N, C-alpha and C positions, 0 to 999 in steps of 0.2 A: 504494500500500500504506500502511495506517495505521501510525503509530508505535506501538511497544509501550507499553502503559499499565502503569506500575510503581508499587508501593507501597514506600515507604521506611520501614522499621521502626526503632524507637528505637536499636538498636545502631549503626546507620550514623551517626547524629548524634554518638554518642559517639566512634566510631572516626575520624571526620573530624578530631577535635582530639587524639586519643591517638597522637602520633607514634611511640611505642615499640611499638605494636601491629603485628603482621605485615600486617594488612589495611588499614592506614592509607593507603598509596599507592593501592591499588585503589579504596578508598572515595572519596578525593579525585578520582580519575580518573572514577569514576561520576558524581559531582556535576558535573564539567566536561562530561561527555557529556550530562547533563541541561541544562546551560547552553546548549549548542549545539543543543538540541532534538532530540537523537537519541531521547529518550524523552518521553512525557507522564507527568510525575511527580506522585504523590499521597502524602500521609501522612494522618493522621487526628487528630481531637481526642483519641483514646486515646493517641497518641504525645505530643501536646502535654501531656496530663495527666501522663504519666510524666516528661517533660522538666521540667515546672514543679517537680517534687520534687527536682531536682538543685540542688546548691549553686552560688552565684555564684562567679566570673564565667562559668563554663561554661554555666549555664542560659541566660543572655542570648545567648551566642554560638551555642548550638545552635538556639535559637528564631529567631535572625537568619538562619540558613541557609534557613529556609522562605521568607522573603521574597526573600533574595538570589538563590535559584535558581528562584523562581516556582513553588514546589511547592503544589499545590492541597490544601486540608485538607478531608477528608471528615468528615461529622457522625456523631454517635451515632445508633443506631437499635435498636429492639426486635428487628428481624430479625437484625441482627448479633449481639446478645447471645444470641438463641435458638440460632443456629448454633454459636456458641462454647460454649454450654452442652452441646450434643450432643458436641462434641469432648471436653469435660471428662467428661461422663457415660459416654462410651465409653472412658475411660481412655487417651486419646491425649495430652491435656494435663493435668497435675496441677492440682487445684482451686486450690492456692496460687499457680499461675502462669497463672490464667485469662486475664490480659491477653494472653498469648502466643497463646492461641486466638482472642481477640478480633481481634488483628491479621490472622490468617489469614482469619477470617470477614469482616472489613471488606473485604479485598481481593476475596474471593469474591463477596460480596453486591453489590459495586460493579463486578463483571465486569472486574476488572483481569487482566492477563496474568501478571504476576510479583510476587512479594514478594522484596525483597532484604533479607536478614537475616544477621547474624553471630552470632545466638543459636543455637549448636550443641547446647544442652542440651534445648530444647523445640520450636524451630521448624524449624531447618535440619538435620534428621536424617531418615534413611530412614523410620523408623516414622511420623513425623509427615507426611512428604510422601506416603507411600503411603496411610495411613489417612484423612487429611483429603481427599485426592483421591477416594477411594472414597465417603466420606460425602457430599462435595459432589455427586457424580453421583447417589447415592441420593436426595438431597434436592432434586434438580432444578437444580443449579448446574454450571458448568464447573469442573474442577479448576484451581487456580492453581499456577503453577510457582514453587517456592521455591528460591532460589539465593543465592549470595554474590557480592559485586562481583568477587572473584577469578576467578569463572567466566565473567564476561560482558564485562568491559571490554576495549577494543581497545588493544593495545600496538603501537607502530610497530616 
């Protein structure tokens, strides 16, 4: 059986270092599960673009996680932007937060199984999960499962 192919969205890189956040421990545990190869992990140049806008020293620490955990970085594409535009045009993702749609589209176009996100405003919410899944099917893609680390990490 193949390993689940997962997309690590920007919020996880933030929560990895925000020890006061509720999902910090689960996020670190997810990265440890990536390290032991439970998952085939991906992020994207879109995530890198968002991280680059963060202040130092956090920016460098978040970028270092990509190499430390051998997370593959997916490239930009017109196909990803076009699918994200559908999410925006159909009022699933607000235009102001188009990058949130781009993350979902990136995972979808690259045929990943999951997106792990702690963005409960625009990505990890029932409306987004339901509607992007329906659009993905309509547009000829598989739906991608959107979840948080709290839902998937294994605890002893």
